[in-house]
N, CA, C and O atoms as CSV, one atom per row, in Angstrom:
chain,resi,resn,atom,element,x,y,z
A,1,UNK,N,N,-10.800,2.171,-4.863
A,1,UNK,CA,C,-10.497,2.558,-6.296
A,1,UNK,C,C,-11.310,1.758,-7.347
A,1,UNK,O,O,-10.807,1.573,-8.456
A,2,UNK,N,N,-12.569,1.264,-7.046
A,2,UNK,CA,C,-13.511,0.779,-8.051
A,2,UNK,C,C,-14.174,1.381,-9.101
A,2,UNK,O,O,-14.674,0.753,-10.034
A,3,UNK,N,N,-14.196,2.911,-8.942
A,3,UNK,CA,C,-14.890,3.725,-9.888
A,3,UNK,C,C,-13.870,4.320,-10.790
A,3,UNK,O,O,-14.008,5.453,-11.250
A,4,UNK,N,N,-12.631,3.404,-11.100
A,4,UNK,CA,C,-11.413,4.049,-11.991
A,4,UNK,C,C,-11.975,3.673,-13.445
A,4,UNK,O,O,-12.304,2.517,-13.711
A,5,UNK,N,N,-12.054,4.609,-14.266
A,5,UNK,CA,C,-12.471,4.625,-15.792
A,5,UNK,C,C,-11.428,4.164,-16.475
A,5,UNK,O,O,-10.399,4.826,-16.614
A,6,UNK,N,N,-11.615,2.879,-17.008
A,6,UNK,CA,C,-10.534,1.951,-17.738
A,6,UNK,C,C,-10.117,2.555,-18.628
A,6,UNK,O,O,-8.902,2.493,-18.822
A,7,UNK,N,N,-10.963,3.385,-19.529
A,7,UNK,CA,C,-10.664,4.102,-20.787
A,7,UNK,C,C,-9.675,5.272,-20.662
A,7,UNK,O,O,-9.349,5.932,-21.648
A,8,UNK,N,N,-9.106,5.566,-19.162
A,8,UNK,CA,C,-8.225,6.591,-18.967
A,8,UNK,C,C,-6.845,5.968,-18.955
A,8,UNK,O,O,-5.841,6.652,-18.758
A,9,UNK,N,N,-6.806,4.587,-19.181
A,9,UNK,CA,C,-5.643,4.047,-18.997
A,9,UNK,C,C,-4.993,3.372,-20.632
A,9,UNK,O,O,-5.850,3.462,-21.512
A,10,UNK,N,N,-4.109,2.957,-20.946
A,10,UNK,CA,C,-3.395,2.276,-22.263
A,10,UNK,C,C,-4.177,0.956,-21.870
A,10,UNK,O,O,-4.552,0.569,-20.763
A,11,UNK,N,N,-4.308,0.370,-23.166
A,11,UNK,CA,C,-4.903,-1.017,-23.019
A,11,UNK,C,C,-3.891,-2.157,-22.603
A,11,UNK,O,O,-4.160,-3.285,-22.189
A,12,UNK,N,N,-2.731,-1.610,-22.805
A,12,UNK,CA,C,-1.697,-2.547,-22.389
A,12,UNK,C,C,-0.584,-1.512,-21.771
A,12,UNK,O,O,-0.674,-0.313,-22.035
A,13,UNK,N,N,0.445,-2.005,-20.960
A,13,UNK,CA,C,1.481,-1.092,-20.798
A,13,UNK,C,C,2.330,-0.930,-21.938
A,13,UNK,O,O,2.526,-1.805,-22.782
A,14,UNK,N,N,2.874,0.323,-21.936
A,14,UNK,CA,C,3.147,0.892,-23.301
A,14,UNK,C,C,5.179,1.116,-22.624
A,14,UNK,O,O,5.489,1.959,-21.781
A,15,UNK,N,N,5.947,0.376,-23.124
A,15,UNK,CA,C,7.014,0.692,-22.744
A,15,UNK,C,C,7.839,1.816,-23.355
A,15,UNK,O,O,7.591,2.148,-24.514
A,16,UNK,N,N,8.916,2.502,-22.588
A,16,UNK,CA,C,9.442,3.726,-23.053
A,16,UNK,C,C,10.753,3.214,-23.817
A,16,UNK,O,O,11.405,2.218,-23.503
A,17,UNK,N,N,11.009,4.066,-24.855
A,17,UNK,CA,C,12.346,3.478,-25.580
A,17,UNK,C,C,13.314,4.126,-24.936
A,17,UNK,O,O,13.064,5.088,-24.209
A,18,UNK,N,N,14.611,3.634,-25.151
A,18,UNK,CA,C,15.872,4.101,-24.760
A,18,UNK,C,C,16.003,5.625,-24.812
A,18,UNK,O,O,16.503,6.248,-23.875
A,19,UNK,N,N,15.656,6.071,-25.653
A,19,UNK,CA,C,15.836,7.545,-25.895
A,19,UNK,C,C,14.710,8.432,-24.945
A,19,UNK,O,O,14.966,9.508,-24.406
A,20,UNK,N,N,13.560,7.794,-24.886
A,20,UNK,CA,C,12.522,8.520,-24.146
A,20,UNK,C,C,13.198,8.296,-22.511
A,20,UNK,O,O,13.236,9.278,-21.770
A,21,UNK,N,N,13.671,7.060,-22.065
A,21,UNK,CA,C,14.159,6.900,-20.808
A,21,UNK,C,C,15.147,7.976,-20.369
A,21,UNK,O,O,15.011,8.513,-19.269
A,22,UNK,N,N,16.341,8.373,-21.367
A,22,UNK,CA,C,17.200,9.187,-21.175
A,22,UNK,C,C,16.789,10.496,-20.952
A,22,UNK,O,O,17.231,11.245,-20.082
A,23,UNK,N,N,15.858,10.763,-21.836
A,23,UNK,CA,C,15.235,12.141,-21.651
A,23,UNK,C,C,14.723,12.379,-20.337
A,23,UNK,O,O,14.957,13.490,-19.862
A,24,UNK,N,N,14.031,11.507,-19.611
A,24,UNK,CA,C,13.493,11.592,-18.430
A,24,UNK,C,C,14.345,11.427,-17.154
A,24,UNK,O,O,14.018,11.785,-16.022
A,25,UNK,N,N,15.624,10.754,-17.570
A,25,UNK,CA,C,16.612,10.501,-16.313
A,25,UNK,C,C,16.918,11.779,-15.557
A,25,UNK,O,O,17.051,11.759,-14.334
A,26,UNK,N,N,17.030,12.873,-16.259
A,26,UNK,CA,C,17.474,14.116,-15.693
A,26,UNK,C,C,16.257,14.568,-14.407
A,26,UNK,O,O,16.555,15.223,-13.408
A,27,UNK,N,N,15.442,14.260,-14.592
A,27,UNK,CA,C,14.318,14.642,-13.565
A,27,UNK,C,C,13.907,13.710,-12.505
A,27,UNK,O,O,13.078,14.041,-11.658
A,28,UNK,N,N,14.498,12.487,-12.533
A,28,UNK,CA,C,14.267,11.629,-11.263
A,28,UNK,C,C,14.581,12.057,-10.113
A,28,UNK,O,O,13.780,11.727,-9.238
A,29,UNK,N,N,15.439,12.664,-9.784
A,29,UNK,CA,C,15.866,13.141,-8.535
A,29,UNK,C,C,14.743,14.207,-7.962
A,29,UNK,O,O,14.487,14.305,-6.762
A,30,UNK,N,N,14.257,14.812,-8.759
A,30,UNK,CA,C,13.072,15.959,-8.735
A,30,UNK,C,C,11.746,15.646,-8.416
A,30,UNK,O,O,10.922,16.515,-8.132
A,31,UNK,N,N,11.500,14.455,-8.447
A,31,UNK,CA,C,10.169,13.873,-8.270
A,31,UNK,C,C,9.865,13.857,-6.699
A,31,UNK,O,O,10.614,13.254,-5.930
A,32,UNK,N,N,8.743,14.540,-6.262
A,32,UNK,CA,C,8.308,14.977,-5.044
A,32,UNK,C,C,7.271,13.688,-4.548
A,32,UNK,O,O,6.381,13.466,-5.369
A,33,UNK,N,N,7.259,12.762,-3.258
A,33,UNK,CA,C,6.442,11.903,-2.884
A,33,UNK,C,C,5.785,12.327,-1.643
A,33,UNK,O,O,6.503,12.593,-0.679
A,34,UNK,N,N,4.489,12.426,-1.545
A,34,UNK,CA,C,3.941,12.972,-0.027
A,34,UNK,C,C,4.362,12.068,1.053
A,34,UNK,O,O,4.845,10.945,0.912
A,35,UNK,N,N,4.147,12.623,2.023
A,35,UNK,CA,C,4.737,11.686,3.011
A,35,UNK,C,C,3.967,10.442,3.339
A,35,UNK,O,O,2.792,10.453,2.974
A,36,UNK,N,N,4.426,9.309,3.994
A,36,UNK,CA,C,3.819,8.186,4.104
A,36,UNK,C,C,2.931,8.286,5.563
A,36,UNK,O,O,3.553,8.539,6.594
A,37,UNK,N,N,1.847,8.134,5.596
A,37,UNK,CA,C,1.077,8.350,6.756
A,37,UNK,C,C,1.313,7.303,7.886
A,37,UNK,O,O,1.171,7.613,9.069
A,38,UNK,N,N,1.686,6.030,7.478
A,38,UNK,CA,C,1.963,5.258,8.579
A,38,UNK,C,C,3.206,5.701,9.369
A,38,UNK,O,O,3.271,5.185,10.485
A,39,UNK,N,N,3.985,6.353,9.118
A,39,UNK,CA,C,5.349,6.878,10.031
A,39,UNK,C,C,4.930,8.303,10.616
A,39,UNK,O,O,5.768,9.101,11.034
A,40,UNK,N,N,3.433,8.572,10.607
A,40,UNK,CA,C,3.004,9.967,11.574
A,40,UNK,C,C,2.566,9.105,12.860
A,40,UNK,O,O,1.866,8.096,12.776
A,41,UNK,N,N,3.063,9.628,14.043
A,41,UNK,CA,C,2.370,8.943,15.199
A,41,UNK,C,C,0.850,9.441,15.228
A,41,UNK,O,O,0.506,10.551,14.822
A,42,UNK,N,N,0.167,8.684,15.646
A,42,UNK,CA,C,-1.494,8.988,15.882
A,42,UNK,C,C,-1.711,10.304,16.714
A,42,UNK,O,O,-2.514,11.211,16.491
A,43,UNK,N,N,-0.772,10.177,17.749
A,43,UNK,CA,C,-0.809,11.394,18.677
A,43,UNK,C,C,-0.726,12.794,17.864
A,43,UNK,O,O,-1.362,13.770,18.263
A,44,UNK,N,N,0.155,12.853,16.610
A,44,UNK,CA,C,0.232,13.947,15.917
A,44,UNK,C,C,-0.656,14.296,14.672
A,44,UNK,O,O,-0.377,15.121,13.802
A,45,UNK,N,N,-1.657,13.596,14.743
A,45,UNK,CA,C,-2.487,13.773,13.699
A,45,UNK,C,C,-3.823,14.382,14.179
A,45,UNK,O,O,-4.383,13.950,15.186
A,46,UNK,N,N,-4.214,15.176,13.599
A,46,UNK,CA,C,-5.357,16.216,13.827
A,46,UNK,C,C,-6.724,15.481,13.102
A,46,UNK,O,O,-6.477,14.781,12.120
A,47,UNK,N,N,-8.032,15.593,13.497
A,47,UNK,CA,C,-9.063,14.915,12.705
A,47,UNK,C,C,-8.943,15.150,11.446
A,47,UNK,O,O,-9.046,14.242,10.622
A,48,UNK,N,N,-8.664,16.638,11.051
A,48,UNK,CA,C,-8.861,17.155,9.487
A,48,UNK,C,C,-7.924,16.298,8.814
A,48,UNK,O,O,-8.193,15.534,7.887
A,49,UNK,N,N,-6.729,16.495,9.386
A,49,UNK,CA,C,-5.367,15.458,8.501
A,49,UNK,C,C,-5.733,13.809,8.517
A,49,UNK,O,O,-5.498,13.088,7.548
A,50,UNK,N,N,-6.305,13.360,9.684
A,50,UNK,CA,C,-6.773,11.880,9.471
A,50,UNK,C,C,-7.896,11.902,8.413
A,50,UNK,O,O,-7.648,11.192,7.438
A,51,UNK,N,N,-8.865,12.442,8.389
A,51,UNK,CA,C,-9.760,12.507,7.333
A,51,UNK,C,C,-9.166,12.509,6.013
A,51,UNK,O,O,-9.569,11.676,5.201
A,52,UNK,N,N,-8.286,13.311,5.698
A,52,UNK,CA,C,-7.541,13.464,4.408
A,52,UNK,C,C,-6.872,12.196,4.232
A,52,UNK,O,O,-7.049,11.592,3.175
A,53,UNK,N,N,-6.086,11.687,5.177
A,53,UNK,CA,C,-5.277,10.542,5.016
A,53,UNK,C,C,-6.089,9.354,4.579
A,53,UNK,O,O,-5.766,8.649,3.623
A,54,UNK,N,N,-7.222,9.153,5.364
A,54,UNK,CA,C,-8.298,8.206,5.202
A,54,UNK,C,C,-8.499,7.958,3.595
A,54,UNK,O,O,-8.410,6.849,3.068
A,55,UNK,N,N,-8.792,9.202,2.894
A,55,UNK,CA,C,-9.254,9.004,1.573
A,55,UNK,C,C,-8.105,8.273,0.913
A,55,UNK,O,O,-8.406,7.687,-0.127
A,56,UNK,N,N,-6.804,8.189,1.327
A,56,UNK,CA,C,-5.678,7.741,0.574
A,56,UNK,C,C,-5.043,6.347,0.977
A,56,UNK,O,O,-3.960,5.934,0.562
A,57,UNK,N,N,-6.048,5.561,2.020
A,57,UNK,CA,C,-5.824,4.574,2.137
A,57,UNK,C,C,-7.004,3.734,2.147
A,57,UNK,O,O,-8.118,4.240,2.012
A,58,UNK,N,N,-6.798,2.144,2.338
A,58,UNK,CA,C,-7.785,1.186,2.424
A,58,UNK,C,C,-7.296,0.183,3.517
A,58,UNK,O,O,-6.320,0.303,4.257
A,59,UNK,N,N,-8.266,-0.902,3.440
A,59,UNK,CA,C,-7.800,-2.013,4.221
A,59,UNK,C,C,-6.626,-2.718,3.882
A,59,UNK,O,O,-6.136,-3.524,4.673
A,60,UNK,N,N,-6.095,-2.469,2.691
A,60,UNK,CA,C,-4.866,-3.082,2.246
A,60,UNK,C,C,-3.825,-2.344,1.711
A,60,UNK,O,O,-2.689,-2.818,1.703
A,61,UNK,N,N,-4.098,-1.081,1.194
A,61,UNK,CA,C,-3.070,-0.005,0.535
A,61,UNK,C,C,-3.158,1.162,1.141
A,61,UNK,O,O,-4.107,1.676,1.733
A,62,UNK,N,N,-2.014,1.561,0.929
A,62,UNK,CA,C,-1.661,3.030,1.416
A,62,UNK,C,C,-1.613,3.706,-0.109
A,62,UNK,O,O,-0.993,3.113,-0.992
A,63,UNK,N,N,-2.220,4.841,-0.359
A,63,UNK,CA,C,-1.742,5.466,-1.719
A,63,UNK,C,C,-1.377,7.054,-1.308
A,63,UNK,O,O,-1.829,7.827,-0.464
A,64,UNK,N,N,-0.228,7.157,-2.429
A,64,UNK,CA,C,0.409,8.387,-2.098
A,64,UNK,C,C,0.353,9.271,-3.224
A,64,UNK,O,O,0.189,8.832,-4.362
A,65,UNK,N,N,0.503,10.694,-2.931
A,65,UNK,CA,C,0.543,11.546,-4.232
A,65,UNK,C,C,1.986,11.558,-4.642
A,65,UNK,O,O,2.836,11.353,-3.775
A,66,UNK,N,N,2.371,11.801,-6.004
A,66,UNK,CA,C,3.523,12.040,-6.656
A,66,UNK,C,C,3.534,13.158,-7.417
A,66,UNK,O,O,2.666,13.278,-8.282
A,67,UNK,N,N,4.330,13.979,-7.266
A,67,UNK,CA,C,4.317,15.219,-7.847
A,67,UNK,C,C,5.711,15.261,-8.852
A,67,UNK,O,O,6.832,15.102,-8.369
A,68,UNK,N,N,5.501,15.481,-10.211
A,68,UNK,CA,C,6.525,15.449,-11.117
A,68,UNK,C,C,6.733,16.773,-11.696
A,68,UNK,O,O,5.769,17.460,-12.032
A,69,UNK,N,N,8.085,17.216,-11.846
A,69,UNK,CA,C,8.398,18.436,-12.137
A,69,UNK,C,C,7.917,18.829,-13.507
A,69,UNK,O,O,7.916,17.986,-14.404
A,70,UNK,N,N,7.507,20.058,-13.719
A,70,UNK,CA,C,6.587,20.417,-14.904
A,70,UNK,C,C,7.478,20.260,-16.101
A,70,UNK,O,O,6.939,20.037,-17.185
A,71,UNK,N,N,8.652,20.343,-16.031
A,71,UNK,CA,C,9.604,19.927,-17.338
A,71,UNK,C,C,9.450,18.491,-17.764
A,71,UNK,O,O,9.334,18.103,-18.927
A,72,UNK,N,N,9.464,17.712,-16.617
A,72,UNK,CA,C,9.377,16.349,-16.759
A,72,UNK,C,C,8.044,15.918,-17.572
A,72,UNK,O,O,8.088,15.009,-18.401
A,73,UNK,N,N,7.152,16.453,-17.353
A,73,UNK,CA,C,5.729,16.323,-17.850
A,73,UNK,C,C,5.820,16.692,-19.249
A,73,UNK,O,O,5.154,15.999,-20.018
A,74,UNK,N,N,6.536,17.682,-19.763
A,74,UNK,CA,C,6.581,17.764,-21.085
A,74,UNK,C,C,7.401,17.036,-21.788
A,74,UNK,O,O,7.313,17.091,-23.015
A,75,UNK,N,N,8.393,16.181,-21.157
A,75,UNK,CA,C,9.212,14.930,-21.941
A,75,UNK,C,C,8.481,13.600,-21.675
A,75,UNK,O,O,9.022,12.561,-22.051
A,76,UNK,N,N,7.255,13.562,-21.035
A,76,UNK,CA,C,6.891,12.164,-21.056
A,76,UNK,C,C,6.123,11.939,-22.474
A,76,UNK,O,O,5.779,12.949,-23.089
A,77,UNK,N,N,5.843,10.665,-23.012
A,77,UNK,CA,C,5.433,10.620,-24.277
A,77,UNK,C,C,4.124,10.961,-24.339
A,77,UNK,O,O,3.439,10.736,-23.342
A,78,UNK,N,N,3.577,11.503,-25.389
A,78,UNK,CA,C,2.140,12.157,-25.466
A,78,UNK,C,C,1.173,10.739,-25.082
A,78,UNK,O,O,0.292,10.942,-24.246
A,79,UNK,N,N,1.261,9.655,-25.513
A,79,UNK,CA,C,0.388,8.743,-25.232
A,79,UNK,C,C,0.231,8.133,-23.862
A,79,UNK,O,O,-0.556,7.222,-23.602
A,80,UNK,N,N,0.992,8.673,-23.070
A,80,UNK,CA,C,0.756,8.852,-21.621
A,80,UNK,C,C,-0.287,9.808,-21.061
A,80,UNK,O,O,-0.855,9.578,-19.994
A,81,UNK,N,N,-0.509,10.808,-21.749
A,81,UNK,CA,C,-1.304,11.598,-21.521
A,81,UNK,C,C,-2.654,11.551,-22.061
A,81,UNK,O,O,-2.882,11.062,-23.167
A,82,UNK,N,N,-3.718,12.132,-21.178
A,82,UNK,CA,C,-5.167,12.066,-21.429
A,82,UNK,C,C,-5.451,13.300,-22.039
A,82,UNK,O,O,-5.524,14.242,-21.250
A,83,UNK,N,N,-5.623,13.542,-23.180
A,83,UNK,CA,C,-5.888,14.806,-23.859
A,83,UNK,C,C,-7.487,15.209,-23.260
A,83,UNK,O,O,-7.739,16.414,-23.237
A,84,UNK,N,N,-8.141,14.629,-22.968
A,84,UNK,CA,C,-9.544,15.129,-22.494
A,84,UNK,C,C,-9.310,15.811,-20.964
A,84,UNK,O,O,-9.805,16.899,-20.671
A,85,UNK,N,N,-8.538,15.069,-20.093
A,85,UNK,CA,C,-8.526,15.735,-18.689
A,85,UNK,C,C,-7.378,16.547,-18.795
A,85,UNK,O,O,-7.290,17.481,-17.999
A,86,UNK,N,N,-6.513,16.382,-19.591
A,86,UNK,CA,C,-5.282,17.521,-19.406
A,86,UNK,C,C,-4.264,16.902,-18.307
A,86,UNK,O,O,-3.475,17.678,-17.768
A,87,UNK,N,N,-4.257,15.764,-18.018
A,87,UNK,CA,C,-3.428,15.167,-17.115
A,87,UNK,C,C,-2.833,13.953,-17.745
A,87,UNK,O,O,-3.221,13.543,-18.839
A,88,UNK,N,N,-1.819,13.336,-17.000
A,88,UNK,CA,C,-1.495,11.655,-17.386
A,88,UNK,C,C,-2.600,10.949,-17.180
A,88,UNK,O,O,-3.513,11.319,-16.442
A,89,UNK,N,N,-2.574,9.797,-17.879
A,89,UNK,CA,C,-3.558,8.974,-17.958
A,89,UNK,C,C,-3.051,7.879,-16.463
A,89,UNK,O,O,-1.916,7.838,-15.987
A,90,UNK,N,N,-4.006,7.254,-16.081
A,90,UNK,CA,C,-3.691,6.026,-15.309
A,90,UNK,C,C,-2.630,5.390,-15.661
A,90,UNK,O,O,-2.712,5.047,-16.840
A,91,UNK,N,N,-1.696,5.088,-15.178
A,91,UNK,CA,C,-0.643,3.974,-15.761
A,91,UNK,C,C,-0.331,3.175,-15.037
A,91,UNK,O,O,-0.366,3.237,-13.808
A,92,UNK,N,N,0.108,2.086,-15.872
A,92,UNK,CA,C,0.139,0.525,-15.356
A,92,UNK,C,C,1.551,0.775,-14.455
A,92,UNK,O,O,2.227,1.798,-14.567
A,93,UNK,N,N,1.809,-0.120,-13.724
A,93,UNK,CA,C,2.935,-0.108,-12.808
A,93,UNK,C,C,4.117,-0.276,-13.619
A,93,UNK,O,O,5.072,0.224,-13.025
A,94,UNK,N,N,4.367,-0.651,-14.456
A,94,UNK,CA,C,5.675,-0.903,-15.568
A,94,UNK,C,C,5.538,0.563,-16.031
A,94,UNK,O,O,6.572,1.214,-15.875
A,95,UNK,N,N,4.704,1.093,-16.457
A,95,UNK,CA,C,4.852,2.580,-17.190
A,95,UNK,C,C,5.241,3.494,-16.064
A,95,UNK,O,O,6.251,4.161,-16.287
A,96,UNK,N,N,4.641,3.671,-14.871
A,96,UNK,CA,C,5.132,4.548,-13.736
A,96,UNK,C,C,6.463,4.340,-13.369
A,96,UNK,O,O,7.234,5.293,-13.268
A,97,UNK,N,N,6.863,3.008,-13.128
A,97,UNK,CA,C,8.163,2.620,-12.888
A,97,UNK,C,C,9.260,3.116,-13.657
A,97,UNK,O,O,10.310,3.641,-13.288
A,98,UNK,N,N,8.700,2.777,-15.107
A,98,UNK,CA,C,9.598,3.342,-16.358
A,98,UNK,C,C,10.042,4.905,-16.145
A,98,UNK,O,O,11.182,5.319,-16.357
A,99,UNK,N,N,9.011,5.647,-15.717
A,99,UNK,CA,C,9.206,7.187,-15.775
A,99,UNK,C,C,10.185,7.417,-14.491
A,99,UNK,O,O,10.714,8.519,-14.343
A,100,UNK,N,N,10.412,6.377,-13.582
A,100,UNK,CA,C,11.583,6.760,-12.555
A,100,UNK,C,C,10.832,7.069,-11.225
A,100,UNK,O,O,11.449,7.517,-10.258
A,101,UNK,N,N,9.227,6.777,-11.183
A,101,UNK,CA,C,8.583,6.675,-9.872
A,101,UNK,C,C,8.968,5.439,-9.241
A,101,UNK,O,O,8.924,4.380,-9.868
A,102,UNK,N,N,9.304,5.497,-8.163
A,102,UNK,CA,C,9.547,4.532,-7.249
A,102,UNK,C,C,8.631,4.492,-5.845
A,102,UNK,O,O,8.654,5.403,-5.017
A,103,UNK,N,N,7.848,3.316,-5.724
A,103,UNK,CA,C,7.113,3.477,-4.549
A,103,UNK,C,C,7.361,2.029,-4.054
A,103,UNK,O,O,7.541,1.121,-4.865
A,104,UNK,N,N,7.369,1.818,-2.674
A,104,UNK,CA,C,7.538,0.343,-2.173
A,104,UNK,C,C,6.260,-0.314,-2.055
A,104,UNK,O,O,5.285,0.176,-1.485
A,105,UNK,N,N,6.301,-1.473,-2.631
A,105,UNK,CA,C,5.134,-2.378,-2.604
A,105,UNK,C,C,4.883,-2.619,-1.037
A,105,UNK,O,O,5.551,-3.401,-0.361
A,106,UNK,N,N,3.699,-1.742,-0.501
A,106,UNK,CA,C,3.520,-2.319,0.945
A,106,UNK,C,C,1.937,-2.509,1.135
A,106,UNK,O,O,1.101,-1.849,0.519
A,107,UNK,N,N,1.687,-3.370,1.949
A,107,UNK,CA,C,0.448,-3.508,2.531
A,107,UNK,C,C,0.429,-2.860,3.776
A,107,UNK,O,O,1.440,-2.825,4.477
A,108,UNK,N,N,-0.706,-2.309,4.136
A,108,UNK,CA,C,-0.838,-1.452,5.051
A,108,UNK,C,C,-2.271,-1.648,5.886
A,108,UNK,O,O,-3.378,-1.393,5.411
A,109,UNK,N,N,-2.094,-2.000,6.820
A,109,UNK,CA,C,-3.635,-1.849,7.671
A,109,UNK,C,C,-3.421,-0.756,8.724
A,109,UNK,O,O,-2.380,-0.635,9.370
A,110,UNK,N,N,-4.736,0.203,8.862
A,110,UNK,CA,C,-4.679,1.141,9.350
A,110,UNK,C,C,-4.738,1.067,10.827
A,110,UNK,O,O,-5.489,0.200,11.274
A,111,UNK,N,N,-4.146,1.744,11.604
A,111,UNK,CA,C,-3.703,1.660,13.208
A,111,UNK,C,C,-5.331,2.231,13.898
A,111,UNK,O,O,-5.771,1.664,14.899
A,112,UNK,N,N,-6.081,3.341,13.262
A,112,UNK,CA,C,-7.257,3.901,13.619
A,112,UNK,C,C,-8.530,2.741,13.638
A,112,UNK,O,O,-8.716,1.916,12.743
A,113,UNK,N,N,-9.343,2.886,14.864
A,113,UNK,CA,C,-10.387,1.916,14.968
A,113,UNK,C,C,-11.764,2.596,14.824
A,113,UNK,O,O,-12.794,1.925,14.885
């Protein structure tokens, strides 16, 4: 993740107001998380899938895709969005947790050699 553009991130975490949190609450159960590759037995992983999974892990972390409901994206404050990319900015942990995204802090070492 060394090539991350720091300009795609707020300079400091921007907390949500109570009203913003309330507007987002209804969407939390609809957030979709990709499967955790660590729970897939190696014998069930094709070379193609292994290559894709490898792009989302390194020697210390496992990265996951999170899909937010379209209506939730409309309720997220505008300063969380990157108008040049048409996507959300890179969010600080405090920001994405405030949105209701919950991921376990886990350190992961790949089983493949």
